[in-house]
Backbone as JSON Lines, residues from 0, in Angstrom:
{"i":0,"aa":"M","n":[42.25,33.65,41.04],"ca":[43.39,33.39,40.36],"c":[44.42,33.59,41.6]}
{"i":1,"aa":"L","n":[45.35,32.84,41.3],"ca":[46.61,32.56,42.79],"c":[47.74,33.59,42.44]}
{"i":2,"aa":"G","n":[48.38,33.74,41.14],"ca":[49.34,34.67,40.79],"c":[50.47,33.78,40.03]}
{"i":3,"aa":"H","n":[51.54,34.38,40.23],"ca":[52.88,33.72,39.36],"c":[53.72,32.54,40.05]}
{"i":4,"aa":"A","n":[54.26,32.11,39.34],"ca":[55.17,30.92,39.45],"c":[56.61,31.78,38.78]}
{"i":5,"aa":"V","n":[57.8,32.15,39.54],"ca":[58.85,32.77,38.88],"c":[59.93,31.69,39.13]}
{"i":6,"aa":"F","n":[60.58,31.38,38.5],"ca":[62.02,30.41,38.26],"c":[63.16,31.08,38.13]}
{"i":7,"aa":"G","n":[64.1,30.59,39.08],"ca":[65.38,31.05,38.85],"c":[66.32,30.35,38.73]}
{"i":8,"aa":"S","n":[67.77,30.4,38.37],"ca":[68.72,29.22,38.04],"c":[69.9,29.99,38.5]}
{"i":9,"aa":"G","n":[71.1,28.92,38.85],"ca":[72.41,29.33,39.75],"c":[72.59,28.65,40.53]}
{"i":10,"aa":"T","n":[73.65,28.73,41.26],"ca":[73.9,28.2,42.49],"c":[73.35,28.81,43.88]}
{"i":11,"aa":"G","n":[72.63,27.75,44.58],"ca":[72.32,28.07,45.98],"c":[72.91,28.26,46.95]}
{"i":12,"aa":"N","n":[72.62,28.27,48.32],"ca":[73.47,29.03,49.57],"c":[74.22,27.94,49.74]}
{"i":13,"aa":"D","n":[73.92,26.82,49.34],"ca":[75.23,26.03,49.42],"c":[76.54,25.83,48.43]}
{"i":14,"aa":"G","n":[75.87,26.27,47.44],"ca":[76.97,25.99,46.35],"c":[76.47,25.29,45.3]}
{"i":15,"aa":"R","n":[75.65,24.54,45.39],"ca":[75.03,23.69,44.37],"c":[74.15,24.02,43.07]}
{"i":16,"aa":"D","n":[74.48,23.6,42.18],"ca":[73.26,24.04,41.14],"c":[71.83,24.03,41.49]}
{"i":17,"aa":"S","n":[71.18,25.17,41.38],"ca":[69.82,25.14,42.01],"c":[68.98,25.76,41.4]}
{"i":18,"aa":"I","n":[67.61,25.49,41.51],"ca":[66.25,26.02,40.94],"c":[66.01,26.96,42.41]}
{"i":19,"aa":"A","n":[65.51,28.23,41.93],"ca":[64.66,28.86,42.78],"c":[63.27,29.18,42.34]}
{"i":20,"aa":"V","n":[62.25,28.96,43.02],"ca":[61.09,29.12,43.07],"c":[60.33,30.48,43.53]}
{"i":21,"aa":"W","n":[59.57,31.27,43.05],"ca":[59.17,32.45,43.66],"c":[57.52,32.4,43.7]}
{"i":22,"aa":"H","n":[56.87,32.64,44.32],"ca":[55.54,32.95,44.24],"c":[55.35,34.26,44.3]}
{"i":23,"aa":"V","n":[54.4,35.09,43.31],"ca":[54.76,36.56,43.09],"c":[52.99,36.34,42.63]}
{"i":24,"aa":"S","n":[52.44,37.42,43.54],"ca":[50.79,37.76,43.85],"c":[50.42,38.58,42.6]}
{"i":25,"aa":"I","n":[48.89,38.33,42.35],"ca":[48.4,38.81,41.26],"c":[49.14,40.46,41.02]}
{"i":26,"aa":"D","n":[49.2,41.02,42.07],"ca":[49.61,42.8,42.24],"c":[51.02,42.57,42.76]}
{"i":27,"aa":"C","n":[51.95,41.28,41.96],"ca":[53.19,41.36,41.87],"c":[54.22,41.85,43.48]}
{"i":28,"aa":"R","n":[53.53,41.15,44.42],"ca":[54.4,40.87,45.46],"c":[55.13,39.79,45.83]}
{"i":29,"aa":"N","n":[56.35,39.65,46.46],"ca":[56.98,38.12,46.66],"c":[56.17,38.15,47.71]}
{"i":30,"aa":"V","n":[55.79,36.69,48.01],"ca":[54.68,36.23,48.94],"c":[54.93,34.66,49.09]}
{"i":31,"aa":"G","n":[56.25,34.04,48.56],"ca":[56.42,32.8,48.99],"c":[58.07,32.73,48.41]}
{"i":32,"aa":"A","n":[58.91,31.86,48.59],"ca":[60.23,31.33,48.12],"c":[60.74,30.11,48.56]}
{"i":33,"aa":"W","n":[61.34,29.37,47.53],"ca":[61.97,28.14,47.84],"c":[63.08,27.8,47.25]}
{"i":34,"aa":"I","n":[64.24,27.46,47.43],"ca":[65.22,26.87,46.54],"c":[65.52,25.3,46.63]}
{"i":35,"aa":"F","n":[65.68,24.8,45.54],"ca":[65.87,23.44,45.41],"c":[66.91,23.27,44.76]}
{"i":36,"aa":"A","n":[67.6,21.87,45.41],"ca":[69.21,21.6,44.31],"c":[68.22,20.72,43.22]}
{"i":37,"aa":"C","n":[69.03,21.29,42.0],"ca":[68.86,20.48,40.78],"c":[68.6,18.98,40.89]}
{"i":38,"aa":"E","n":[69.88,18.71,41.81],"ca":[70.08,16.99,41.33],"c":[68.51,16.38,42.21]}
{"i":39,"aa":"D","n":[68.01,17.15,43.15],"ca":[67.03,16.61,43.8],"c":[65.87,16.88,43.26]}
{"i":40,"aa":"A","n":[65.71,18.29,42.64],"ca":[64.22,18.71,41.64],"c":[64.08,17.39,40.95]}
{"i":41,"aa":"L","n":[65.57,17.14,40.45],"ca":[65.15,16.36,38.63],"c":[65.48,14.59,39.13]}
{"i":42,"aa":"H","n":[65.87,14.63,40.1],"ca":[65.87,12.89,40.25],"c":[65.22,12.64,41.51]}
{"i":43,"aa":"D","n":[64.64,13.44,42.34],"ca":[63.72,12.85,43.78],"c":[62.45,13.04,43.45]}
{"i":44,"aa":"S","n":[61.57,11.8,43.51],"ca":[59.96,12.36,43.39],"c":[59.48,13.2,44.51]}
{"i":45,"aa":"A","n":[60.12,12.83,45.61],"ca":[59.1,13.92,46.7],"c":[59.48,15.21,46.64]}
{"i":46,"aa":"T","n":[60.55,15.78,45.81],"ca":[61.12,16.73,45.74],"c":[60.35,17.26,44.79]}
{"i":47,"aa":"A","n":[60.49,16.49,43.64],"ca":[59.76,16.8,42.23],"c":[58.17,17.48,42.49]}
{"i":48,"aa":"A","n":[57.28,16.7,43.27],"ca":[55.92,16.45,43.52],"c":[55.76,17.63,44.27]}
{"i":49,"aa":"R","n":[56.7,18.32,45.34],"ca":[56.82,19.25,46.07],"c":[56.39,20.82,44.97]}
{"i":50,"aa":"I","n":[57.68,20.78,44.2],"ca":[57.68,21.64,43.15],"c":[56.6,21.78,42.16]}
{"i":51,"aa":"V","n":[55.65,20.54,41.93],"ca":[54.67,20.64,41.15],"c":[53.24,21.22,41.92]}
{"i":52,"aa":"A","n":[53.5,21.06,43.4],"ca":[52.23,21.47,44.2],"c":[52.4,22.86,44.26]}
{"i":53,"aa":"I","n":[53.31,23.44,44.58],"ca":[53.46,25.1,44.74],"c":[53.67,25.58,43.44]}
{"i":54,"aa":"T","n":[53.78,25.37,42.2],"ca":[53.41,25.78,41.19],"c":[52.33,25.62,40.49]}
{"i":55,"aa":"S","n":[51.68,25.04,40.9],"ca":[49.95,24.45,40.6],"c":[48.77,25.11,40.43]}
{"i":56,"aa":"G","n":[48.38,26.11,39.53],"ca":[47.42,26.92,39.41],"c":[48.04,28.27,39.19]}
{"i":57,"aa":"R","n":[49.16,28.39,38.89],"ca":[50.16,29.56,38.78],"c":[50.66,29.64,37.36]}
{"i":58,"aa":"V","n":[50.84,30.82,36.56],"ca":[51.0,31.15,35.82],"c":[52.78,31.16,35.72]}
{"i":59,"aa":"V","n":[53.67,30.47,34.73],"ca":[55.08,30.38,35.13],"c":[55.35,32.24,33.97]}
{"i":60,"aa":"A","n":[55.97,32.79,34.82],"ca":[56.3,34.3,34.03],"c":[57.71,34.16,34.23]}
{"i":61,"aa":"G","n":[58.44,34.88,32.83],"ca":[60.1,35.09,33.22],"c":[60.23,35.76,31.9]}
{"i":62,"aa":"W","n":[61.43,36.29,31.96],"ca":[61.93,37.1,30.63],"c":[61.84,36.02,29.29]}
{"i":63,"aa":"D","n":[62.5,34.63,29.25],"ca":[62.44,33.94,28.24],"c":[62.08,32.5,29.08]}
{"i":64,"aa":"N","n":[60.78,32.11,28.9],"ca":[60.53,30.68,29.74],"c":[60.9,29.15,29.38]}
{"i":65,"aa":"E","n":[61.71,29.47,28.37],"ca":[62.06,27.98,27.56],"c":[62.39,26.91,28.34]}
{"i":66,"aa":"A","n":[63.71,27.75,28.92],"ca":[64.48,26.43,29.89],"c":[63.45,25.93,30.97]}
{"i":67,"aa":"A","n":[63.24,27.31,31.43],"ca":[62.08,26.9,32.91],"c":[61.28,26.05,32.78]}
{"i":68,"aa":"L","n":[60.21,26.1,31.24],"ca":[59.36,25.2,30.99],"c":[59.77,23.92,30.66]}
{"i":69,"aa":"S","n":[61.09,23.93,30.1],"ca":[61.78,22.39,30.02],"c":[61.85,21.62,31.12]}
{"i":70,"aa":"R","n":[62.49,22.86,32.0],"ca":[63.02,21.89,33.28],"c":[61.85,21.29,34.09]}
{"i":71,"aa":"L","n":[60.67,22.56,34.11],"ca":[59.23,22.21,34.9],"c":[58.76,20.71,34.2]}
{"i":72,"aa":"E","n":[58.72,20.72,32.62],"ca":[58.12,19.52,32.16],"c":[58.83,18.14,32.92]}
{"i":73,"aa":"E","n":[60.32,18.14,32.84],"ca":[60.82,17.21,33.54],"c":[60.78,16.81,34.98]}
{"i":74,"aa":"I","n":[60.25,18.06,35.7],"ca":[60.13,18.05,37.3],"c":[58.57,17.16,37.22]}
{"i":75,"aa":"H","n":[57.61,17.62,36.05],"ca":[56.76,16.86,36.3],"c":[56.58,15.32,35.96]}
{"i":76,"aa":"R","n":[57.9,15.12,35.02],"ca":[57.94,13.48,34.79],"c":[58.49,12.92,36.02]}
{"i":77,"aa":"V","n":[59.31,13.53,36.8],"ca":[60.04,12.81,37.77],"c":[58.84,12.07,39.14]}
{"i":78,"aa":"A","n":[58.16,13.86,39.11],"ca":[56.97,13.28,39.9],"c":[55.86,12.22,39.63]}
{"i":79,"aa":"G","n":[55.75,12.07,38.11],"ca":[54.18,11.24,38.16],"c":[53.46,12.16,37.64]}
{"i":80,"aa":"A","n":[53.93,13.56,37.55],"ca":[52.55,14.47,37.14],"c":[52.48,14.42,35.88]}
{"i":81,"aa":"A","n":[51.09,14.92,35.34],"ca":[50.32,15.62,34.1],"c":[51.21,16.49,33.83]}
{"i":82,"aa":"A","n":[52.17,16.74,32.76],"ca":[52.37,18.44,32.55],"c":[51.2,19.1,31.72]}
{"i":83,"aa":"G","n":[51.58,20.6,32.03],"ca":[50.25,21.17,31.33],"c":[50.47,22.65,32.16]}
{"i":84,"aa":"T","n":[51.04,23.09,31.62],"ca":[51.62,24.77,32.29],"c":[51.67,25.69,31.73]}
{"i":85,"aa":"H","n":[50.99,26.98,31.99],"ca":[50.47,28.27,31.08],"c":[51.56,28.77,31.87]}
{"i":86,"aa":"A","n":[51.91,29.78,30.66],"ca":[53.26,30.55,30.94],"c":[53.09,32.19,30.45]}
{"i":87,"aa":"I","n":[53.84,33.29,30.69],"ca":[53.68,34.47,30.11],"c":[54.94,34.98,30.08]}
{"i":88,"aa":"T","n":[55.39,35.8,28.73],"ca":[56.78,36.13,28.93],"c":[56.83,37.91,29.42]}
{"i":89,"aa":"V","n":[57.93,38.26,29.84],"ca":[57.72,39.7,30.27],"c":[57.31,40.59,28.98]}
{"i":90,"aa":"Q","n":[58.37,39.93,27.83],"ca":[58.17,40.69,26.76],"c":[56.78,40.74,25.89]}
{"i":91,"aa":"E","n":[56.17,39.62,26.37],"ca":[54.98,39.5,25.74],"c":[53.86,40.6,26.55]}
{"i":92,"aa":"L","n":[54.51,41.15,27.57],"ca":[53.49,42.31,28.56],"c":[54.2,43.56,28.16]}
{"i":93,"aa":"L","n":[55.3,43.57,27.52],"ca":[55.57,45.0,27.36],"c":[54.97,45.07,25.59]}
{"i":94,"aa":"D","n":[54.79,44.21,24.8],"ca":[54.38,44.28,23.74],"c":[52.75,44.99,23.79]}
{"i":95,"aa":"E","n":[52.07,44.24,24.8],"ca":[50.41,44.49,25.04],"c":[50.4,45.82,25.4]}
{"i":96,"aa":"I","n":[51.24,46.44,26.22],"ca":[51.2,47.63,26.59],"c":[51.78,48.5,25.96]}
{"i":97,"aa":"A","n":[52.56,48.33,25.27],"ca":[53.16,49.31,24.05],"c":[52.32,49.19,22.77]}
{"i":98,"aa":"G","n":[51.34,48.36,22.77],"ca":[50.31,48.43,21.87],"c":[48.87,48.89,22.21]}
{"i":99,"aa":"T","n":[48.83,49.34,23.68],"ca":[47.78,49.82,24.15],"c":[48.19,50.98,24.15]}
{"i":100,"aa":"R","n":[49.12,51.58,24.53],"ca":[49.62,52.94,24.55],"c":[49.5,53.5,23.03]}
{"i":101,"aa":"A","n":[49.79,52.9,21.97],"ca":[49.81,53.12,20.89],"c":[47.89,53.44,20.37]}
{"i":102,"aa":"E","n":[47.31,52.54,20.67],"ca":[46.25,52.76,20.7],"c":[45.02,53.96,21.28]}
{"i":103,"aa":"Y","n":[45.77,54.43,22.45],"ca":[45.27,55.87,22.77],"c":[46.12,56.98,22.61]}
{"i":104,"aa":"Q","n":[47.34,56.6,21.74],"ca":[47.68,57.87,21.52],"c":[46.99,58.21,20.03]}
{"i":105,"aa":"A","n":[46.35,57.25,19.15],"ca":[46.09,57.52,18.23],"c":[44.56,57.85,18.36]}
{"i":106,"aa":"R","n":[43.97,57.2,18.91],"ca":[42.42,57.91,19.68],"c":[42.8,59.67,20.06]}
{"i":107,"aa":"V","n":[43.93,60.14,20.63],"ca":[44.06,61.38,21.1],"c":[44.55,62.17,19.85]}
{"i":108,"aa":"R","n":[45.14,61.78,18.9],"ca":[45.19,62.48,17.97],"c":[44.23,62.59,17.11]}
{"i":109,"aa":"E","n":[43.41,61.68,17.0],"ca":[41.87,62.27,16.51],"c":[41.39,63.54,17.2]}
{"i":110,"aa":"E","n":[41.21,63.63,18.42],"ca":[40.82,64.51,18.97],"c":[41.54,65.82,18.79]}
{"i":111,"aa":"Q","n":[42.77,65.52,18.66],"ca":[43.77,66.79,18.61],"c":[43.08,67.31,16.79]}
{"i":112,"aa":"E","n":[43.02,66.69,15.98],"ca":[42.12,67.13,14.85],"c":[41.01,68.1,15.16]}
{"i":113,"aa":"R","n":[40.99,67.96,15.69],"ca":[38.98,68.73,16.22],"c":[39.27,69.95,17.28]}
{"i":114,"aa":"S","n":[40.74,69.44,17.78],"ca":[41.13,70.7,18.94],"c":[42.18,70.88,19.43]}
{"i":115,"aa":"R","n":[43.01,72.34,19.41],"ca":[44.27,72.39,19.6],"c":[44.88,72.23,21.21]}
{"i":116,"aa":"T","n":[43.43,72.54,21.92],"ca":[43.84,72.74,22.94],"c":[43.97,70.76,23.96]}
{"i":117,"aa":"V","n":[44.04,69.85,22.9],"ca":[44.01,68.96,23.49],"c":[45.34,68.1,23.86]}
{"i":118,"aa":"A","n":[45.98,68.08,24.84],"ca":[47.6,67.72,24.73],"c":[47.74,66.17,24.87]}
{"i":119,"aa":"D","n":[48.89,65.99,24.36],"ca":[49.59,64.67,24.25],"c":[49.52,64.03,25.2]}
{"i":120,"aa":"L","n":[49.61,62.82,25.22],"ca":[50.02,61.67,26.5],"c":[51.27,61.58,26.72]}
{"i":121,"aa":"A","n":[51.43,61.72,28.06],"ca":[52.58,61.77,28.54],"c":[53.04,60.39,29.46]}
{"i":122,"aa":"W","n":[54.0,59.78,29.58],"ca":[54.13,58.43,30.41],"c":[55.2,58.63,31.57]}
{"i":123,"aa":"A","n":[54.72,58.34,32.63],"ca":[55.68,58.39,33.8],"c":[56.87,57.29,33.89]}
{"i":124,"aa":"V","n":[56.04,55.99,33.31],"ca":[57.08,55.33,33.06],"c":[57.25,54.66,31.61]}
{"i":125,"aa":"E","n":[58.37,55.11,31.42],"ca":[58.65,54.97,30.0],"c":[59.16,53.37,29.37]}
{"i":126,"aa":"L","n":[58.81,53.15,28.28],"ca":[59.07,51.54,27.65],"c":[60.33,51.95,27.42]}
{"i":127,"aa":"P","n":[61.29,50.98,27.71],"ca":[62.76,51.27,26.67],"c":[62.47,50.39,25.21]}
{"i":128,"aa":"E","n":[62.79,51.16,24.28],"ca":[62.68,50.64,22.89],"c":[63.13,49.59,22.26]}
{"i":129,"aa":"T","n":[64.4,48.69,23.26],"ca":[65.05,47.89,23.03],"c":[65.28,46.93,24.2]}
{"i":130,"aa":"A","n":[65.04,45.89,24.4],"ca":[66.22,45.41,25.69],"c":[66.28,43.84,25.17]}
{"i":131,"aa":"G","n":[67.44,43.24,25.35],"ca":[67.9,42.12,24.55],"c":[68.04,40.94,25.59]}
{"i":132,"aa":"S","n":[67.71,41.15,27.14],"ca":[67.93,40.48,28.15],"c":[66.98,41.29,29.47]}
{"i":133,"aa":"A","n":[66.55,40.39,30.48],"ca":[65.97,40.71,31.5],"c":[66.91,41.81,32.05]}
{"i":134,"aa":"G","n":[68.43,41.6,32.14],"ca":[68.95,42.45,32.7],"c":[69.27,43.89,32.01]}
{"i":135,"aa":"E","n":[69.17,44.0,30.55],"ca":[68.87,45.02,29.98],"c":[68.2,45.77,30.35]}
{"i":136,"aa":"L","n":[66.84,45.0,30.48],"ca":[65.65,45.78,30.89],"c":[65.49,46.32,32.27]}
{"i":137,"aa":"A","n":[65.9,45.44,33.06],"ca":[66.1,46.09,34.18],"c":[67.26,47.57,34.52]}
{"i":138,"aa":"R","n":[68.34,47.47,33.51],"ca":[68.83,48.89,33.89],"c":[68.15,49.97,32.98]}
{"i":139,"aa":"A","n":[67.57,49.59,31.87],"ca":[66.95,50.73,31.36],"c":[65.99,51.3,31.63]}
{"i":140,"aa":"A","n":[65.36,50.15,33.01],"ca":[63.73,50.9,33.71],"c":[64.75,51.5,34.79]}
{"i":141,"aa":"G","n":[65.95,51.77,35.43],"ca":[66.29,51.83,36.05],"c":[66.66,51.4,37.75]}
{"i":142,"aa":"L","n":[66.22,50.07,37.54],"ca":[65.9,49.09,38.63],"c":[67.17,48.63,39.37]}
{"i":143,"aa":"A","n":[67.11,48.47,40.66],"ca":[68.4,48.29,41.36],"c":[68.99,46.67,41.13]}
{"i":144,"aa":"A","n":[69.9,46.43,41.32],"ca":[70.42,44.63,41.39],"c":[69.53,44.31,42.66]}
{"i":145,"aa":"P","n":[68.74,42.9,42.13],"ca":[68.23,42.19,42.89],"c":[68.86,41.78,44.67]}
{"i":146,"aa":"P","n":[68.2,41.83,45.3],"ca":[69.27,41.66,46.59],"c":[69.13,39.95,47.23]}
{"i":147,"aa":"G","n":[69.42,39.04,46.08],"ca":[69.48,38.0,46.81],"c":[70.78,37.81,47.52]}
{"i":148,"aa":"S","n":[69.87,36.28,47.95],"ca":[71.25,35.54,49.04],"c":[72.0,34.71,48.4]}
{"i":149,"aa":"C","n":[71.94,34.37,47.0],"ca":[72.66,33.37,46.26],"c":[71.89,33.83,44.75]}
{"i":150,"aa":"P","n":[72.67,33.3,43.85],"ca":[72.57,33.19,42.42],"c":[71.06,33.01,41.97]}
{"i":151,"aa":"A","n":[70.65,31.92,42.18],"ca":[69.67,31.25,41.97],"c":[68.68,32.41,42.43]}
{"i":152,"aa":"A","n":[68.7,32.76,43.51],"ca":[67.56,33.7,44.29],"c":[67.69,34.71,43.5]}
{"i":153,"aa":"E","n":[68.88,36.0,43.5],"ca":[68.64,36.8,42.57],"c":[68.15,36.81,40.92]}
{"i":154,"aa":"D","n":[68.28,35.57,40.6],"ca":[67.73,35.54,39.24],"c":[66.43,35.3,39.37]}
{"i":155,"aa":"A","n":[65.63,34.95,40.02],"ca":[64.0,34.85,40.59],"c":[63.7,36.13,40.97]}
{"i":156,"aa":"L","n":[64.24,37.02,41.65],"ca":[63.98,38.61,42.43],"c":[63.95,39.54,40.51]}
{"i":157,"aa":"L","n":[64.79,39.21,39.92],"ca":[65.15,39.96,38.7],"c":[63.71,39.79,38.26]}
{"i":158,"aa":"T","n":[63.18,38.74,37.9],"ca":[62.12,38.49,37.32],"c":[60.97,39.16,37.79]}
{"i":159,"aa":"S","n":[60.74,38.85,39.17],"ca":[59.74,39.39,39.65],"c":[59.84,41.06,39.96]}
{"i":160,"aa":"M","n":[61.13,41.54,40.11],"ca":[61.2,42.94,39.88],"c":[60.55,43.59,38.54]}
{"i":161,"aa":"L","n":[61.01,42.75,37.73],"ca":[60.36,43.15,36.01],"c":[58.62,42.96,36.28]}
{"i":162,"aa":"L","n":[58.52,41.89,36.49],"ca":[56.79,42.0,36.64],"c":[56.09,43.06,37.44]}
{"i":163,"aa":"N","n":[56.76,43.38,38.5],"ca":[56.32,44.47,39.02],"c":[56.61,45.78,38.52]}
{"i":164,"aa":"W","n":[57.62,46.41,37.69],"ca":[57.64,47.38,37.14],"c":[56.54,47.21,35.83]}
{"i":165,"aa":"C","n":[56.73,46.15,35.18],"ca":[55.36,46.44,34.04],"c":[53.81,46.86,34.77]}
{"i":166,"aa":"L","n":[53.72,45.98,35.81],"ca":[52.44,46.22,36.15],"c":[52.4,47.78,36.51]}
{"i":167,"aa":"Q","n":[53.42,48.68,37.03],"ca":[53.57,50.02,37.24],"c":[53.22,50.64,35.69]}
{"i":168,"aa":"A","n":[54.13,50.18,35.02],"ca":[53.91,50.46,33.41],"c":[52.27,50.62,33.09]}
{"i":169,"aa":"W","n":[51.83,49.56,33.47],"ca":[50.3,49.25,32.78],"c":[49.61,50.58,33.48]}
{"i":170,"aa":"Q","n":[49.93,50.93,34.72],"ca":[48.68,51.31,35.8],"c":[48.92,52.95,35.14]}
{"i":171,"aa":"D","n":[50.26,53.34,35.01],"ca":[50.38,55.0,34.4],"c":[49.85,54.41,33.14]}
{"i":172,"aa":"T","n":[49.74,53.79,32.02],"ca":[49.2,53.74,30.88],"c":[47.8,53.93,31.07]}
{"i":173,"aa":"T","n":[46.96,53.23,32.02],"ca":[45.42,53.18,32.25],"c":[44.86,54.34,33.12]}
{"i":174,"aa":"A","n":[45.83,55.11,33.49],"ca":[45.58,56.57,34.04],"c":[45.32,57.56,33.03]}
{"i":175,"aa":"A","n":[45.53,56.42,31.7],"ca":[45.36,57.96,30.67],"c":[43.56,58.2,30.53]}
{"i":176,"aa":"L","n":[42.9,57.21,31.15],"ca":[41.79,56.37,30.52],"c":[40.8,58.27,31.56]}
{"i":177,"aa":"G","n":[41.44,58.78,32.51],"ca":[40.99,59.66,32.99],"c":[40.26,60.58,32.44]}
{"i":178,"aa":"R","n":[40.86,60.48,31.09],"ca":[40.1,61.4,29.61],"c":[38.97,60.52,29.05]}
{"i":179,"aa":"K","n":[37.94,61.7,29.47],"ca":[36.43,60.89,28.91],"c":[36.4,60.3,27.65]}
{"i":180,"aa":"Y","n":[37.14,60.96,26.79],"ca":[36.74,60.58,25.39],"c":[37.49,58.78,25.2]}
{"i":181,"aa":"L","n":[38.66,59.14,26.06],"ca":[39.45,57.44,26.12],"c":[38.83,56.66,26.5]}
{"i":182,"aa":"R","n":[38.04,56.77,28.01],"ca":[37.42,56.09,28.6],"c":[36.14,55.83,27.38]}
{"i":183,"aa":"E","n":[35.27,56.88,27.32],"ca":[34.32,55.86,26.32],"c":[34.61,54.95,25.14]}
{"i":184,"aa":"T","n":[35.9,55.47,24.28],"ca":[36.21,54.8,23.79],"c":[36.77,53.29,24.04]}
{"i":185,"aa":"F","n":[37.85,53.18,24.93],"ca":[38.34,51.83,25.45],"c":[37.7,51.36,26.63]}
{"i":186,"aa":"G","n":[36.48,51.94,27.16],"ca":[36.03,51.41,29.05],"c":[37.24,51.91,29.65]}
{"i":187,"aa":"E","n":[36.34,51.31,31.08],"ca":[37.04,51.31,32.22],"c":[38.5,50.54,32.4]}
{"i":188,"aa":"P","n":[39.1,50.86,33.11],"ca":[40.49,50.59,33.48],"c":[40.45,49.04,33.7]}
{"i":189,"aa":"R","n":[41.22,48.33,33.42],"ca":[41.55,47.1,33.56],"c":[42.61,46.54,34.75]}
{"i":190,"aa":"E","n":[42.4,45.97,35.44],"ca":[43.79,46.01,36.51],"c":[44.91,45.44,35.67]}
{"i":191,"aa":"L","n":[44.84,44.31,34.75],"ca":[45.94,43.94,34.12],"c":[45.47,44.13,32.18]}
{"i":192,"aa":"P","n":[46.84,43.61,31.57],"ca":[46.45,43.66,30.2],"c":[45.97,42.67,29.82]}
{"i":193,"aa":"G","n":[44.73,42.04,28.87],"ca":[44.06,41.37,28.77],"c":[44.84,39.79,28.69]}
{"i":194,"aa":"K","n":[45.9,39.82,28.08],"ca":[46.68,38.59,27.84],"c":[47.13,37.87,28.96]}
{"i":195,"aa":"W","n":[47.95,38.79,30.15],"ca":[48.06,38.79,31.35],"c":[47.41,37.98,32.35]}
{"i":196,"aa":"E","n":[45.91,38.82,32.3],"ca":[44.67,38.47,32.9],"c":[44.31,37.09,32.46]}
{"i":197,"aa":"D","n":[44.55,37.02,31.84],"ca":[43.79,35.63,30.82],"c":[44.58,34.58,30.97]}
{"i":198,"aa":"A","n":[45.62,34.62,30.77],"ca":[47.14,33.6,31.67],"c":[46.74,33.13,33.18]}
{"i":199,"aa":"L","n":[46.75,34.16,33.85],"ca":[46.45,33.78,35.23],"c":[45.56,33.06,35.23]}
{"i":200,"aa":"R","n":[43.89,33.71,34.62],"ca":[43.0,32.51,34.8],"c":[42.96,31.1,33.97]}
{"i":201,"aa":"A","n":[43.41,31.29,33.12],"ca":[43.57,29.88,32.4],"c":[44.64,28.91,33.36]}
{"i":202,"aa":"A","n":[45.67,29.64,34.44],"ca":[46.81,28.49,35.02],"c":[45.67,28.48,36.4]}
{"i":203,"aa":"Y","n":[45.22,29.21,36.48],"ca":[44.03,28.86,37.9],"c":[43.32,27.77,37.5]}
{"i":204,"aa":"A","n":[42.5,27.79,36.44],"ca":[41.45,27.09,36.13],"c":[42.02,25.3,36.04]}
{"i":205,"aa":"A","n":[42.98,25.26,35.25],"ca":[44.15,24.32,35.34],"c":[44.46,23.41,36.4]}
{"i":206,"aa":"G","n":[45.27,24.52,37.3],"ca":[45.42,23.71,38.58],"c":[44.12,23.5,39.45]}
{"i":207,"aa":"R","n":[42.86,24.13,39.22],"ca":[41.98,23.47,40.28],"c":[41.01,22.08,39.54]}
{"i":208,"aa":"T","n":[41.52,22.23,38.04],"ca":[41.3,20.95,37.37],"c":[41.87,20.07,38.01]}
{"i":209,"aa":"A","n":[43.27,19.97,38.04],"ca":[44.3,19.19,38.22],"c":[43.94,18.83,40.06]}
{"i":210,"aa":"R","n":[43.57,19.54,40.48],"ca":[43.11,19.51,42.13],"c":[41.71,18.41,42.51]}
{"i":211,"aa":"M","n":[41.1,18.86,41.89],"ca":[39.72,18.04,41.7],"c":[39.93,16.64,41.28]}
{"i":212,"aa":"A","n":[41.13,16.39,39.91],"ca":[40.97,14.77,39.43],"c":[41.87,14.36,40.35]}
{"i":213,"aa":"A","n":[42.61,14.95,41.62],"ca":[44.0,14.43,42.5],"c":[42.96,14.14,43.25]}
{"i":214,"aa":"V","n":[41.63,14.77,44.17],"ca":[40.75,14.26,44.97],"c":[40.27,13.11,44.63]}
{"i":215,"aa":"S","n":[39.81,13.21,43.24],"ca":[38.79,12.06,42.69],"c":[39.38,10.49,42.65]}
{"i":216,"aa":"R","n":[40.8,10.84,42.65],"ca":[41.5,8.82,42.31],"c":[41.39,8.56,43.61]}
């Protein structure tokens, strides 16, 4: 698996409307960054082809991917490449983490019915009850403002920070499997939530297929 492609939008360092593309690794570290003027990305086939290449095999991750996926579809068209993108949202990750915590807590309650000495689960990383935007979630999580060099970069960095925070929340969640009865019920800890890992694997497989097809032509 390669990791994530995170998109940001806004003005670039030159003041033009731009697209930022960040590579975020599987363990949610920033490992690559590019900023393209929208005019070039959406009208120049060479620039579009470069964006297709650097996002191939990576899952598009964001707060709301609708705009990013629509723009990426147009970039594929300009590049003359077949569209086919796998994506996941921060909200989907939060929902799966919250659902997993609820399952663990239900199992703990079963044990508490047998013994009064069983303690409640406590989370070091609390999940906000509601968050209507990436900015709201970042503030609720206590994250600092992203230190980008321009608005497009800041937008991409905000998403990458939220991915890293989701990973911390997941690791905090699976730490509960240190309790033997939880581990016996739910199995050994997974590095990532199931939907997250599935999306990464699917994106990697699709990218590999696309690369093999390109070589065979």
